[in-house]
KOLNUBA-176991 format. One record per atom (N, C-alpha, C): residue in one letter; x, y, z. Coordinates in steps of 0.001 Angstrom, whole numbers, padded with zeros to 6 digits, always signed. Example, Ala and Ser with C-alpha at 12.3 -4.5 7.8 and 13.67 -1.06 7.14 Angstrom:
KOLNUBA-176991
a+013190-005690+007800a+012300-004500+007800a+013200-003300+007800s+012850-002250+007080s+013670-001060+007140s+012900+000030+007870
//
This chain:
KOLNUBA-176991
x-000094+021586+021580x+001259+021145+021282x+001248+020379+019975x+002264+020629+019158x+002379+019956+017866x+002933+018557+018068x+002428+017618+017304x+002925+016254+017398x+004122+016083+016475x+004982+015139+016811x+006168+014863+015999x+005744+014224+014689x+006454+014523+013587x+006107+013895+012310x+006342+012387+012367x+005550+011670+011606x+005678+010215+011566x+007034+009832+010980x+007630+008782+011525x+008924+008307+011044x+008761+007712+009652x+009724+007958+008796x+009710+007401+007450x+010162+005944+007525x+009359+005020+006991x+009772+003615+007041x+010996+003400+006144x+011830+002398+006449x+013005+002137+005617x+012590+001706+004212x+013435+002014+003243x+013163+001601+001856x+013311+000093+001733x+012429-000493+000931x+012494-001916+000630x+012409-002073-000873x+013182-002983-001427x+013156-003236-002863x+011931-004085-003189x+011193-003666-004226x+009997-004392-004647x+009893-004319-006160x+009124-005217-006737x+008861-005238-008171x+007381-004959-008392x+007080-003974-009254x+005687-003688-009603x+005230-004778-010567x+004143-005458-010201x+003664-006556-011049x+002352-006240-011748x+001659-005185-011308x+000457-004771-012025x+000069-003369-011584x-000839-002782-012347x-001304-001425-012113x-002779-001381-012465x-003554-000662-011654x-004975-000507-011964x-005492+000806-011386x-006601+001266-011925x-007284+002447-011392x-008494+001945-010623x-008647+002436-009392x-009739+001956-008548x-010772+003047-008318x-012058+002721-008577x-013135+003671-008294x-013360+003751-006782x-014054+004669-006247x-014784+005728-006925x-013909+006950-007214x-012697+007027-006646x-011869+008213-006835x-010864+008040-007959x-010894+006926-008684x-010001+006653-009797x-008537+006691-009362x-008253+006117-008182x-006885+006084-007662x-006027+005131-008474x-004776+005513-008709x-003810+004664-009402x-003124+003783-008360x-003367+002483-008418x-002842+001548-007435x-001879+000576-008120x-000686+000421-007536x+000306-000528-008023x+000315-001750-007109x+000391-002911-007698x+000551-004151-006941x+002035-004490-006990x+002664-004622-005828x+004098-004876-005762x+004380-006142-004975x+005532-006743-005266x+006037-007883-004504x+007371-007445-003913x+007477-007482-002576x+008726-007126-001909x+009741-008237-002121x+010945-007856-002567x+011966-008844-002886x+012482-009592-001664x+012496-008955-000487x+013068-009600+000697x+012147-010648+001315x+010821-010452+001222x+009895-011374+001893x+008914-012066+000951x+008752-011519-000265x+007747-012061-001173x+006353-011552-000876x+006230-010670+000112x+004942-010092+000491x+004371-009287-000677x+003082-009433-000923x+002389-008692-001970x+001640-007539-001312x+001756-006345-001887x+001073-005178-001328x+000479-004348-002452x-000575-003610-002135x-001195-002670-003062x-000887-001267-002550x-000236-000438-003393x+000227+000878-002962x-000176+001958-003944x-000428+003146-003425x-000598+004340-004253x+000779+004983-004331x+001585+004606-005328x+002967+005070-005398x+003065+006577-005580x+002040+007210-006133x+002082+008660-006305x+002158+009375-004969x+001768+008714-003896x+001765+009334-002574x+002941+008867-001723x+003911+008200-002325x+005042+007656-001574x+006359+008146-002169x+007401+008114-001386x+008748+008421-001846x+009365+007100-002287x+009809+006998-003521x+010343+005738-004009x+011449+005985-005017x+012211+004957-005312x+013287+005015-006300x+012966+004023-007400x+013146+004455-008642x+012941+003575-009795x+014280+002918-010080x+014299+001593-010062x+015559+000877-010171x+015839+000400-011586x+014861+000207-012395x+015109-000261-013747x+014030-001203-014210x+014239-001764-015372x+013258-002675-015950x+013737-004102-015835x+012788-005005-015806x+013098-006431-015867x+012496-006958-017159x+012990-008096-017598x+012472-008678-018833x+011024-009127-018636x+010314-009267-019745x+008919-009713-019690x+008822-011101-019061x+009787-011982-019367x+009776-013337-018792x+009953-013291-017275x+010873-012437-016813x+011100-012309-015370x+009857-011756-014689x+009245-010736-015290x+008040-010149-014716x+006910-011167-014658x+006747-011960-015706x+005727-013015-015705x+005972-014018-014578x+007245-014371-014346x+007576-015328-013277x+007257-014729-011905x+007567-013445-011708x+007282-012795-010430x+005777-012716-010204x+005024-012361-011255x+003555-012308-011144x+002982-013674-010781x+003472-014713-011478x+002967-016068-011230x+003256-016485-009793x+004457-016184-009306x+004806-016544-007925x+003937-015772-006934x+003691-014485-007207x+002846-013681-006307x+001417-014208-006306x+000903-014569-007485x-000453-015105-007574x-000579-016434-006842x+000529-017210-006832x+000521-018511-006162x+000848-018390-004677x+001177-017175-004238x+001477-016976-002818x+002928-017211-002463x+003783-017438-003452x+005204-017674-003178x+006033-016442-003462x+007308-016520-003165x+008232-015409-003405x+009096-015723-004610x+009445-014693-005345x+010360-014835-006471x+011337-013684-006424x+012606-013989-006542x+013631-012947-006459x+013885-012350-007844x+014149-011058-007877x+014518-010368-009107x+015875-009739-008860x+016866-010088-009675x+018203-009535-009495x+018327-008230-010257x+018286-007135-009514x+018442-005809-010117x+019704-005138-009599x+020680-005935-009172x+021884-005374-008563x+022661-004485-009522x+022545-004726-010821x+023281-003908-011783x+022463-002775-012366x+021226-002621-011942x+020357-001592-012520x+020722-000206-011988x+020506+000801-012830x+020741+002184-012413x+019559+002634-011562x+019813+003432-010552x+018763+003914-009667x+018513+005385-009946x+017250+005736-010127x+016860+007119-010365x+015822+007511-009333x+016093+008543-008575x+015101+009083-007672x+014619+010392-008279x+013330+010497-008504x+012767+011655-009188x+011761+012327-008272x+011950+013630-008052x+011023+014363-007191x+011051+015826-007595x+009918+016376-007926x+009815+017813-008184x+008639+018318-007374x+008888+019374-006611x+007886+019869-005681x+007875+021392-005737x+006697+021970-005896x+006542+023426-005913x+006444+023905-004462x+007375+024771-004029x+007319+025253-002645x+006007+025972-002348x+005505+025769-001152x+004254+026398-000737x+004402+027915-000781x+003402+028579-001324x+003402+030041-001409x+003996+030583-002698x+004739+029762-003444x+005313+030204-004713x+004299+029922-005823x+003962+030923-006641x+003008+030661-007724x+003519+029559-008655x+002638+028603-008943x+003018+027451-009748x+003577+027871-011104x+002974+028867-011764x+003432+029304-013082x+004868+029819-013022x+005190+030581-011977x+006548+031099-011804x+007525+029955-011554x+007110+028986-010741x+007964+027833-010456x+008262+027062-011740x+007232+026772-012526x+007423+026019-013769x+008328+026792-014715x+008081+028077-014865x+008904+028915-015747x+010367+028893-015311x+010601+028863-014007x+011956+028898-013466x+012695+027574-013645x+012026+026445-013441x+012717+025154-013448x+012568+024351-014738x+011645+024717-015608x+011336+023879-016771x+012545+023627-017669x+013336+024648-017949x+014480+024437-018848x+015485+023460-018232x+015686+023522-016915x+016610+022592-016257x+016059+021170-016245x+014766+021031-016025x+014149+019699-016037x+014234+019105-017444x+013949+019917-018466x+014051+019438-019851x+015475+018974-020165x+016465+019778-019749x+017866+019429-020001x+018221+018116-019308x+017792+017953-018069x+018077+016722-017326x+017432+015502-017984x+016229+015657-018510x+015551+014540-019171x+016214+014155-020491x+016826+015119-021176x+017504+014847-022456x+018906+014298-022270x+019520+014570-021140x+020934+014287-020924x+021280+012829-021194x+022352+012620-021957x+022822+011275-022274x+023473+010639-021057x+023366+009322-020974x+024050+008556-019937x+025198+007813-020615x+026446+008137-020283x+027582+007495-020948x+027510+005978-020868x+027674+005346-022016x+027702+003890-022069x+026354+003210-022110x+025254+003974-022073x+023934+003360-022141x+023174+003920-023336x+022210+003163-023789x+021444+003573-024965x+019984+003804-024606x+019420+004949-024997x+017975+005126-024882x+017271+004094-025759x+015966+003891-025526x+015228+002871-026277x+015262+003116-027778x+015223+004375-028220x+015096+004670-029647x+016352+005265-030257x+017486+005233-029551x+018714+005863-030044x+019928+004998-029741x+021095+005482-030164x+022335+004759-029939x+022952+005046-028585x+023996+004283-028256x+024709+004431-026986x+025242+005852-026842x+025052+006431-025662x+025523+007767-025277x+024845+008917-026028x+023766+008651-026756x+023006+009728-027395x+022017+010312-026402x+021589+011559-026662x+020597+012192-025795x+019277+011433-025871x+018525+011492-024786x+017212+010857-024712x+016163+011728-025396x+015174+011067-025993x+014011+011758-026543x+012845+011614-025576x+011751+012292-025876x+010579+012236-024988x+010025+010829-024859x+009977+010081-025960x+009446+008711-025906x+010309+007813-025036x+011635+008048-025053x+012543+007256-024213x+012244+007453-022738x+011715+008606-022387x+011416+008928-020994x+009954+008677-020640x+009188+008106-021576x+007814+007729-021277x+006757+008736-021692x+007141+009789-022403x+006186+010817-022842x+005926+010606-024337x+004964+009741-024637x+004689+009324-026016x+004341+010478-026948x+003668+011515-026422x+003237+012619-027285x+004163+013829-027186x+005329+013664-026588x+006347+014695-026617x+006334+015681-025467x+007079+016765-025688x+007288+017781-024665x+006017+018482-024227x+005084+018691-025148x+003814+019321-024782x+003045+018493-023764x+003025+017182-023968x+002351+016279-023033x+003026+016368-021665x+004350+016369-021649x+005092+016473-020393x+004755+017777-019668x+004806+018897-020381x+004544+020194-019751x+003122+020287-019203x+002137+019788-019968x+000747+019807-019494x+000592+018956-018240x+001141+017743-018265x+001009+016845-017109x+001706+017429-015880x+002876+018008-016079x+003606+018607-014963x+002831+019781-014382x+002349+020670-015240x+001604+021847-014766x+000320+021455-014045x-000451+020529-014631x-001708+020102-014015x-001457+019447-012658x-000440+018605-012573x-000163+017939-011319x+000340+018913-010255x+001213+019830-010656x+001710+020833-009694x+000551+021699-009190x-000347+022060-010084x-001502+022863-009705x-002388+022112-008712x-002569+020808-008943x-003490+020024-008115x-002914+019527-006806x-001630+019116-006829x-001069+018465-005644x+000190+019124-005092x+000820+019993-005886x+002060+020618-005447x+003297+019848-005880x+003124+018643-006455x+004252+017896-007003x+003871+017337-008352x+004876+016996-009176x+004553+016567-010517x+005442+015447-011036x+004969+014746-012078x+005719+013634-012662x+006860+014111-013534x+008023+013534-013349x+009177+013863-014197x+009706+012620-014785
//
């Protein structure tokens, strides 16, 4: 008999305060502070479903880190931040190359799309985003390679 799938825990708002790679498997581990309790946790975010809420200032991040290091809680007000949930998954049995060829133009368009009233890091308000604005320092080629390699290895990829 098949067992029931594990229940998905409720989403909790947290602030990432550090990132490190841990041997021997070179896992990417994020250290987070949960906003509701101040609890500090170490998570492999690549293996979790999460929403990116936005950035905080360097001063705010330093204060949250200091509070976490001291064992206390620090609140971060992200009530006005835009929420982005990003997930791309290659269906099982579909050749990865065909999947990438089919969805790549739509993913590229979505990454370039302007957000009315907001400004990308390197452009003016309501202008289209560039690769650097989305975190791809070396451009579209870097994005395509990372997406293809990740889809090939795990079935999901970074967008």
